[in-house]
N, C-alpha and C positions, 0 to 999 in steps of 0.2 A: 238866252238861246240865239244861236245864229240862224237866220232865215236861209234855207237852203233850197233855191229852186232847183228841181228835179230835172234833169235832162234826159231826153230819150236814150236808152243804152246805159244808164247808171247801174241798174241791176247786172248787166253784162260784165261791166268792169268790176263790180263788187264780187261776182262769181269769178272771174279770171284772177284777180288778185288773190282771193283765198286759196284757189287751186294752186297758184304758184308757191304760196307759202306751204301749202300741204305737200308739194312735190319735194321740197328741201326737207322736210321731216321724213318723208319715206326713204329718200336717198341716204340720209345720214343715220338713219335708225340703226341702233347696235354698234355704232362706232364710238371711239373715244371722245369724250366731251371736254371743251375747256369750260371751266365755270368762272363767273365774275360775281363776287359777293355784292349784294345790294343792301344788306344790314337787316337786322331784325330776323335772321333765319332765312331770308329770301335771296335768290340768286337768279341769274340769267346764264345761258350757255351761248357758245358760238353759233349753235343752230338758230337760238332766237335771233340773233344777230343777221345771220345769212338769210333767214326766213322774212325778217322785216325789209331787208333790203331788195328781195325778190318782189314782195307786195309793192313797195315804194316805185319800183321800176315800172311795174304795170300801170299803177294809178297815174304816176307823172306822165307817162306817154300818152295816156288816154285823156287826162285831165289836168294839163300843165298849169292852169290858173287856180286850181284848188289847193288849198292847205291840207296837211296830213299830219295827224297826231299820232305816234306809235309808243307803246310802252317801252320800247328800247331805243327809240330814235328821237323822241321829243317832238316838237312841232317844226315842221319844215314847210316851205313853200312860200307864196307871196304874202307879206304882212298884212295886206289889205283885202285879202281873200274873203269872199262871202259865204264860201262852202267849205266844209272842213270834213275830212274822213278820219274816222277812229278805227285804229289798227292794234290789235293784239296778235302778234305773229305766232305765238305759241302759248295757249291758255292750257295750263297743265305741265308747267316746266319740270316740277318735282316728279310727275308720273313718267314723263318722258325720260328724264335723267336715269331713272332706276329700271327702265325697260318696259314700263306699262303703257299700253297703246290708248288709254283714254285722254284723249287731247283734242284740241280744236284750234282752227284759225278763225279769228273773227274780224271782218271788215264791215264798216258800216258808214254810210254818209249821214251825218248828222241830220235828222229828221227827214230820212229819205230811204233808199233802198239798203239792204244788208245781205251778207252772206256768212254763213258758218260752216266750214270745211271740217269734216271728220277724215283725216288723212288715211286711217287704217280701215275704216268702214266702207270707204269708196262713195261716200255721200256728201253732197253739198246742199245744205238747207239755205234757201234764199226767200227774200220777199221784195217786191217793188212798192212796198208801202201799203199796198191794198189787200193783195192776196199773199199766201204762203205756200211754197212748194219745196220738193226735194228732188235733186237731180241724181239719178243713179243710172249708171250705163248709158248715159245720154239721154235719157228720158226723164221729163218732169211729171211728178204726180203731186197732186193737191195734199197739203197737210191736213190731217183730220185728228184734232184732239179729242182724246177719251180718257176717263178715270178708271177703266176696266181694269187696269193692271194693280191698282191700289198701291204702287210703288212711288214714294214720295223721296226725291233727293234732298238733303240738308246740308248747306255748307257749314262746316265746323272751322273753317279757317280763320285765324285771327287777322286784323284787329276785331273788337267786339264793341263798337260804338253805342249799340242800342242797350248794352248791360247797365244796370240789372234788370231794366223794364223788359228786355227782351233777350232770351238766351236760347239759343238752338238747343242745348243740352237739356233744357227744361221741356221742351217740346216733345224730344225723343223719349223722355222719361215718363210722359203724361200717360196715364193708364188708357184714356180713349184713344190716344194715337197708336198705342200698341194694339188695341182692338180692331182698329178701323183700316190702319195702312201698315205697310212694311217699309222700313227705312232703307234708304240707300245713300252713301256719302261719296259722290263723285267729285264735288267741289272743282267742276270745270264748267264753262259756259255750254258745253255739250249738253249738260243737263237741261238747259232751257230748251234747246232744239229738240230734245227727245219729249218735253211736254207738248211742245206744238205738233209733234209727229205722233203722239199718241203712245209713245214708248214708257212715259211717265204720266203719273196723274198730276203731279205737282212739284215744285221747286221752291224751296224757302231758304233765304239768306239774310244775314244782317248786312249793314253797309249804308253808306250815305252818296248821294249824287250819282246813283247808279246809271241813270239815262245818259249821263255825261261820260261814263266809264268805258275805256276800252275794253275791259273785260266783258261788260253786260250789255251794251248799247245793241250789239246785233242780235243776241238773243231775246231781248225784250222785245225788239222790232219784229221778230218772227212770230213770237208768242201773241202779240197783238193782232198782226195780220191774219193769224190762223184762227182768231176768235177765242183765244183763252182769256181768262179772267186775271188780270194783272193790276195789283196794288202795292202799296207799301205795306210794312208789316202791321201798321194800325189802321189798315183799310183805306187810308188816304191815297191820293195821287202820287204815283212814282215820278219823282222829277228832282231837280236840284236840290230842293230842300227836303224831299221825302227821306225816310229812313227804313232801311230793310226792303224786302220783296217777297211777295206771295204771288207765284204764277200758277195757276191751277187750270185743268182742262175744262172744267165747268164750274157754274155758280155755286153748287151743292158742296163740292170738295173745298173750294175756297172759303165758303162760309163756315164749314166745320173747322178748318185749319186757323182761320182767324179767332174763332171762339176759343180753341185751344191755347193759342197764343196769349189772349186777354186774360184767360181764367186765373193764372197765378196772380195778376194785377189785382183781380176782383176778389179773390178768395181771402186775401190777408195773410199775414205772416203765421207761419205754423200750420198751414193747410196740409202741407204734405211733410210727412216725417223724414 
């Protein structure tokens, strides 16, 4: 892990950078996109590239001594930088490319402040590392997680490093899950911000190294600062070696989801027909 001493104003930098990326998305929405194949069915667009450059401009102007790692830009900045920003300029590229407005812009200082912008919802979720708020119409409001909606977002995107021990489709098919929750499949970091904001009861995904990921670092930081229960899919800590993620509004919801994830392992083969 990189030790990232937090400077006064880092939260403002994260917010400004996320808003810069969001503005690119709003401006280009509905226009013809150039696609760049990344292999495995994944792709980027010229909007991803334009958004990351707008974000980089904001961070470089404010923090020229910091390094920046972006999904489409790689790592830039001084080789000896002790601070690193993690940037996902367009989380939900496939959604955006087909005209679906469920997308997000993620900007996080490693081990520090973070911001997640919803370009079309007009909200910027942000944290200084201690508290979590949402900026809407120029006003900040504290995020208040709640499981009242009973809506749980489950990420079904490949790859599936946790299989066969953990498969999201097994969780969706579990009878108790169907009884207690209603599934949603957003597959964007916006879902984590919605857990922190009380719009979702929980979010579940497979994956490794999520706290180091440009896709998840900002959302995890938001959930933690808002007081959500955040662990790996096995209940252990989320970190470089942790696998999967369960972020829940409260301990009861988190505990139930973990028990459902573990049950297929404990039940033995043939438990479910």
